[in-house]
C-alpha positions in Angstrom: 83.9 335.2 361.3 82.7 338.7 360.0 86.3 339.9 359.1 87.4 337.0 357.6 86.0 338.5 353.9 88.1 341.6 353.7 90.5 342.7 351.4 92.3 344.5 354.3 94.9 342.9 357.0 92.7 343.2 360.1 93.7 342.6 363.7 93.0 343.4 367.1 95.8 343.8 369.7 95.8 345.4 374.1 97.0 349.2 373.5 99.0 348.7 376.5 101.0 345.3 375.5 100.4 345.3 371.6 99.3 341.6 371.9 97.7 340.2 369.2 93.9 339.0 370.5 92.2 338.6 366.8 93.9 338.2 363.4 91.6 338.0 360.1 91.6 335.1 357.1 94.2 338.4 355.0 96.6 338.8 357.2 97.0 334.9 358.4 97.6 334.6 355.1 100.1 337.0 354.7 102.1 336.3 357.9 101.2 332.9 358.9 103.4 332.6 361.5 101.4 335.4 363.5 99.5 333.9 366.5 96.6 335.6 368.8 99.0 335.9 371.8 101.9 337.3 369.8 103.0 341.0 369.7 102.4 342.4 366.7 105.6 344.2 366.2 107.5 340.4 366.2 104.6 338.4 364.1 104.3 341.4 361.6 107.9 343.5 361.8 110.0 340.6 363.6 110.8 343.8 366.1 112.0 343.5 369.6 110.0 346.6 370.6 106.8 348.6 370.0 107.6 350.4 366.6 108.2 354.1 367.3 105.2 355.5 364.8 102.3 352.9 365.9 99.4 353.8 364.6 98.0 352.2 368.1 100.5 355.0 370.3 98.2 356.5 372.8 95.1 355.0 371.3 93.2 356.0 374.3 93.1 359.8 374.4 93.6 359.7 370.0 90.6 357.2 369.7 92.0 357.5 366.2 94.8 357.1 364.0 95.5 356.6 360.3 99.2 356.5 359.4 101.1 355.1 356.0 103.1 352.8 357.1 106.5 350.5 355.7 106.8 347.2 356.8 110.3 346.4 355.2 109.7 342.5 356.4 107.0 342.2 354.0 107.7 344.9 351.2 104.4 346.4 351.5 103.5 350.0 352.0 99.4 350.5 354.0 97.8 352.6 354.9 97.1 351.1 358.9 94.0 352.9 360.4 94.1 351.9 364.9 90.4 352.3 366.3 90.2 352.1 369.3 87.1 349.7 370.5 85.3 347.1 373.5 87.1 343.5 373.2 84.7 341.6 375.7 84.9 343.6 378.8 88.5 345.4 378.0 89.1 348.4 375.8 91.2 347.2 372.8 92.2 348.5 369.2 91.1 347.2 365.9 93.3 347.7 363.2 92.5 347.8 359.4 95.5 348.0 356.6 95.0 348.7 353.4 97.2 348.0 350.5 99.4 351.0 349.6 102.1 348.8 347.7 101.0 349.5 343.9 100.8 353.5 344.8 103.7 354.3 346.7 106.3 351.8 344.3 104.8 353.7 341.2 106.8 355.7 338.8 104.8 358.7 338.5 103.7 359.7 334.9 104.5 363.2 333.4 103.0 364.5 330.7 103.4 360.7 329.5 106.7 360.1 330.9 108.6 358.6 333.2 109.5 360.5 336.4 112.3 360.2 338.6 112.0 359.9 342.4 112.2 363.8 343.0 110.1 364.6 339.4 112.0 365.1 337.3 111.5 363.5 334.3 113.8 360.8 333.0 
């Protein structure tokens, strides 16, 4: 598929049920147990209910929404971009998630020295 060569986790869900309609190759490599027909919150977060801060929440009203999301199961920070699309004859939500882990987990540098979480120099 055309989205399989992207260096981004890409998947398509039903905006009402969170059921996965499509998973690209990178997403399959990262979460091999994820399958079309599963709910995204079960497949990616091992949850029993939708995430409180889901980027796809109210996507019909917002059309596009971007959030930073931390996945504690995978230990990955991502920038999740959700967009309302048509999937066949129905509305769907395309999610493209970019890896931010290297940026979020790196300690900031202050004048050549490491800084603590509060910005203080260690």
